[in-house]
N, C-alpha and C positions, 0 to 999 in steps of 0.2 A: 178800128174796133178795139184794139188793145188799149189805146189811149183813153177810150171812154170808160174803161174800168176804173180809171183814176179820177173820174168826175165825182163830185160829192153826191150827185143824184143817184148814181149806181152804188156807191159805197154805202149809202144809207139803206140800200136794199140788201146788199151782199153781207154786210157785217151782222145785222140781226139774223139773217138767214143762216149764216155759219154758226151763230150762237145757239139758235134754236136746234140746229142739226146736232151740235155737241150735246145739248140737253137730251134730245131724242135718243141718241146713241147711249147715253148714260142710263136712261130709263129702260131702254131695250135690254141692256146688259143686266140691269137690276131685276126687272120683272120677267124677262124672257129667258135669261140664262142663270138666274139665281146668283148673280154677282153682287152681293149686298155691300153697300157703301160703308166706309168708315167715316169718322167725324171729318177728316180732312177732305174726303171725297165730297161730302155734303157742302163743305165750305167752298170747294171749287165750282160748285153749281151756281151759287148765288151771283157771282160776277156775270155769268152768261144771262141770267134773268135780268140783271140791272142793265146790261148792254141792250138787250131786246127792248126793254122798257124805254130806255133813252131814245132809241131809234124810232119808237112809236110816236114820240114827240114830233118827229119829222114827217109824220103822215100828213100833216097840214102842208099843202103845196107851197105855201109862202115860206116854210122853214127848210125847204130842200136846197135852197141856194143861199149864198151870202153868209153873213156872220153866224147865224143860228146853226147852219149845217156844219160850219167849221168848228164851232165850240162843241157841238154834240159829238162829232167825230174825235176831237181831241180828248174829250171826257171819256169816250168809249175806249180810246187807246190807253188812257191812264188806268181805267178799271181792268182792262185786259192785261196790262202789265202787272198789276197787283195779283191777278189770277195766276199769271205765269210764276210769280214769286211764291205764291202758296203752293203751286205744283212742284216747284224746285224744293221747297221745304219738305213736301210729302215724299218726293223721291229720296231725299236725304234720310228720312225716317225709315223708308223701305229698305234702303241699302245699309242701314245702321251706321251712317256717317255721324249722326247725332241722335239724341233721344227725343222722342215725341213727348208731348205734354201728358199729364195724368189722364186727361179725358181721351187722349188718343190711344194710349197703349194699355189702359185699364189697370194701372198700378193702384194698389191700395195704400192709403196713408195710415198713420197711427190711429187705430180705433180703440175706444174704451170699452165698448160692450159688444156682445154678440149681435144685437139688433143693428148697431151701427155698421158692423162688418157685413151683415146681410144686405143692408140698404146700399152699401158701396158696391157689392157684387152685383146686385140687381140693376143698378144704374150704370154699370160698366158697359162700354160699347160691345155689341155682339161681334163686330168685325174689327180686328185690330189694324191700326194704321201701318204697323211695321211688317205686316205679312202681305205679300203680293197676291191678289186674288186671281189675276189674269195677266199674262204678258204675251206679246207677239214679237217674234224675232229678238227676244231678250229684253224688250222695252215694256215697262208696265204702262197701264192706262194713265197714271200720273205723269210718266215720262212723255207720252204722246201729248198730254195736255200742256206740258211746258212748251213743246214745239208749236202746237196749234195756237195757243194763246199768244205766244210771242210773235208769230207771223201775222196773226190777225191784228194784234196791237200795232205792229209795224205798218201794216197796210192802212189801218184807220188813222194812225198818226201822220203818215205820209200824205194821205189824201187831205186830211184836215189842215196840215201845214201848208200844202200847196193851194188851198182854197182861199188864199188871202185876196 
């Protein structure tokens, strides 16, 4: 049974299921518990959407085995690795290891007029990336996303690599 989890057929079901679960948890946090996302949180959602979409390509039974399944899983692994990297950057911004971008922390640049300053303030993110909205056992949601995305990328990559 455990060996079947490493079959491409099952990975093409489990990987998008995990991605959709991560998105569902993010939306439950946002709309159910008023944990509004910052810019980096939004960026971390897109790779899960991409992974779910890629795996939808495998809904065709002809693509569940062989080369197509392998490349879909390897591509998913790459997208999830990028997501883990975005999450690492987000954790660094939260922990003040490095500064976030202007879009992330709402810094104002040099403005010439009061109207420009007002426009910058109104377009600034409501939730700052350098403030942790929620943590569990001292780990923020971005920290959990690092682990989740990395493990899922490792799983998809391993199954894709073995599917030769």
